[in-house]
Steps between C-alpha positions, in 0.01 A plus 500: 500500500495134597746305714616140535616452859594243760306467822560232766669266253224538242489706179209733430395771255291809546431856394673788681246746640748731668856531620623641829876502529629143476158339511220440252126465555414207272161360403493129420268334251283385792440860597710470811741786559845444635797710605808389305853615573703616202775246575251217450402615153683301232336626180309819414292486182223682322379216284358242491235500776625346828297181472598454138865541592476238772328254266768550236779481758378162625488365145854621431629356831357160407694503171837609641777244438659488844809308387570756228422784736747359752774480234431859392511629857867417566638485852472863602210660684253667265180697482202358315502781243865432412436130452186581301701693243732200455221243492254681274766674287347841573396710795210298637150636464299528823323163453835336416675656799219395734496150351874473554461603866233237548721236338805590709300504818342163425836329437699528826715199413620686188519851641566618854328822596734775616263793537197669340523400135857377537619139464805283457523175306551190716844335476510218248553220754223634723263516205583148389441365851171684527381380160598144590298533820198623308529216253530254787185640659320471169600138469405435861165663440445267205599198712286623787202540272555144383506378860175683568331331205628158608370551853166621375484190283550273802866418437789573737800646313808281529704782659255509793487129574805499727413820686131452578544530876727803473253676271218440747664550836809722455501640148749731336246745365742627236513171310295448186369174644342678796370784285345250260340302784357817652378632164335169405333471841367855470367441150330179609376669819652232719797467736851373440451183715179410318667559165784270603244235587324547166823467303641203689768692687344358815318169505236585761403751769657262752831537319457877506456513878781252555736680264435837665583358842811314383627800305492714813604254769692229313658685206763227459241225509358285777751219461797431726872479430673171569573467872665251730238357732608550862469223752399513864763399759551125506499472881138603556325270749209290374168579668299212641173606334282417201415842361229591252416812303162645396493689171306560183545242225704746293752583774862411430680736740401308816624723781326352801410166655377377838552215738316388812648278772330397825754506781513262796398769750170551316603816322498538123797627300410675176775562249477781249765424240607768253714433194849632570671638190675732745719205598646487150458848352724759657466881492656653189564170325380449142162355594438765763557770239242332275247480783565856612449628148160328477389533864209258459342237285249657263167320487226508242225253409656205322859622520768651720847652491697352787738692721753217494612269215311173483806296588547702820132470588516124440801472731316658793126449445335271755421221256353177634732204531805717572694601807493874443712771661264709710477763768266348757295664772380250759219596736421276796129532581280410792201331332274586794483864392748506210729745673860514382733345756822572313645568157827394339660605172762296320639418156471134402408252231129421506352183348199609294250219478217664304417800285126535561294694245189710555341355190511151651402587857263797494192281463618266776638741757243747625374621835239227518735207432764643732243529778349156446816312410333359189677428175835358408785712368878523544631637831148507641605497866767765452263727310241462776750611763627788284141611442435523874817702554421724201162586655672597825758706314226681315307567819813642660559731206141620512541595866814689410319676215230599744765636734628706209149637453415298189211271421547127430602387154220401268534149364196493271663658199557306182833429335555372149752257357608545138609205287605545137547209263573570134345847529183360656444649843318348796409729788402313815327665794645425840374623835771675692583336832458138388668270757808416295548867418455598861748241624769625264421868560493480878819296527681730261388806694617328818841425345544850360403654832716264707805546280444875496516494879813281487673757279395784729603321821835405344575860401505412130313714246250348260236600250159534665148568379345759728153648529415750768616834643850438366362430153302806406352617829149473630293595202206367303712274286800357681743372242733203522865577445838337537747598772827360632402484866233309691165681502139387545289380213158599625308353207637154572487544874867426571772699675741456210493333161813425298448339160718190530305204365534534121874527431471325163271767362553821700836665551398656833445151637841387381660799673312427821598134477868596501440711809300226676766239421756730664281520812438125511867412459678772696277606788621820666772554240245506216518881455870463422463229234162580342541616138310825565560732793281771650465806276655303215457710184476183291207377710315829451568482127359146489180615671458786256570288193272221620211737560529642149539162330226331700253779425579482128469120498165516679369756253602275213348196668169679546502616139555144382223371725271764354605389151416138577167604652412668171618192312272294720201712398570426134580138566172451688312719251364695793219734400350561842688469828425536871694751707515632855497872581817593685453873533326777304550414131750220565389138455680167496390206292391200701665227294832673436703766687429775249425841649312745276384857531149556364489871433161648575373196688215598736557482874500135606572363846841349562480123481205502262521249218437641154477356152702663225466495123849463354531734203866469405846462646847585384799279573743775399395773740348242739161667513149364525185682396177377658164633603278430796206272427349433841566517873445191713518455876813549706724203426574282806869508576567782255858617535427857597516500878803727525443734790498866401677612816781254458569611144709229339640359822276194511560407138871571529516244779336243277747591230781431743353156568514433129849647475613303804552196288289506190219308661272556202573529135319824432300765677298795385574863547212659686429843641811642340726276707798348326492126561776291338314244295640162402732523797529127524498394137856397420 
């Protein structure tokens, strides 16, 4: 005897070898023996042979007219043998009965299973809906196949043209557009972003990187709604100074300017003047909400996304020829030793005489000309005095760093400025610590430290940058973090450091400006009138949001700098390039700030200069493939002097100098330290 039975949702046939109660010992065609319960046996038959029956049953199942079978079945529950008699017009033969079972089982939208060999026809409306769904899927499959062929042929289907970014960055994986994109990419052995580039969905790798960033951080676009431009109070006193700023040629958000006045008693009064949007923007007004949502200006080579609308920036930027609302810090200095006699903070209108640019002055203002007094350039005397004070400020910070147990900052590293014009990039080397940079950096650090102390002494909270025991503990790599109370910044060598000097481009600085204005205007009552109080939940939320946004913006900025470095290689048709060994397999190109890992590179001393053969690079995944050609001598001034015991503390301090006021346009990321590049390119 042979049996047709169901086992684990599958139908099988075999020959019965023996029977013990309600169970059969069955041998399958493969020779495997199986114990089959009697309740699982649907058909017992003597002929044909089991395999022949299964072959015939499958052929019969394929020919069954399911629509007719459904009509014959009626609406009552039935057994397959009963329906077989109706369908075939006679008691079904074993192959027919088995074929009917296979057909019923394979058509769940027509027949709902109710038990072993028992079924019930689906209700008419349910069946119609299911059939419509199947037909829809068939049509979608046809459309999807058409999309795949279009993509493979280098054409972007029209239905995808408006959803390119969604398909790449946050796709609905159930849509036929996504399935087609994925299928075409798999068949072409490429990726979805590369396929979009090949079909014109994206114009260039630059657009890909930009679109990814905007999709995540500016989903509604980088533009601004219409806003009413606020005005500073009309009764601000006019300062008796002729201020000047020092910035890169591309800077438009001019946050800081300086003035120098020799007083009758022989002392020198230096003014540090900071743009004061805090005099017009108020917490929780429309513009504040815009700034708080963005947290910072986003920089990238050749472009930027500002924190504030252009019309607001233009109303408060320290543009030459204007009397600009400003928050001023005046320091009276004794020129004999450049000690600070006194400091004063006040809000006022500051006449800005000049906007000096690095590009015009770098060749004229250097350590040699400042020492000798040679050369002619704007504000020569003032710059000479500021340079002398900057050197004293730096020396004081180095003593403080030493007291903290740190080594002096290293000023022989190289920074890079990026300039992009019509997709042509220029990358200009610039030695860190150039006089104009140092003047700006030191005075900004002084202002941020002085105002941080003012907030602390006034009992008003602020947003501080801290590095030391309160920012990660004494470990190999002491991290910089943001806190709402005064705490040392060991890397910079100051007792406190509150970002306050870039309120047009950093929200933390705008917040601190409000707090400083309260201190300057209200004295001992400042804690009562300052917008943010101690343990203010909103202040903590601002710190958290700023940290997250700033980190994301820096990551994007570094990616875009890496992109433009790769573009530079193609633009210059670079085949062989010089590089400096940073550590182990990590090298940095000499002419551009591109850091590369050379897997398998033999052990080479840190600081050694090597020559690389450029094999290929990829502007999509931002990778460079190169091989080592030769090893030269250790490069003089190679930027690899980071002390192992200090971890990233020394470089983090240099990063803070850059962050202090964007004193250079771009810096490299070395030794795994995150340095915000393009900090000053506006």
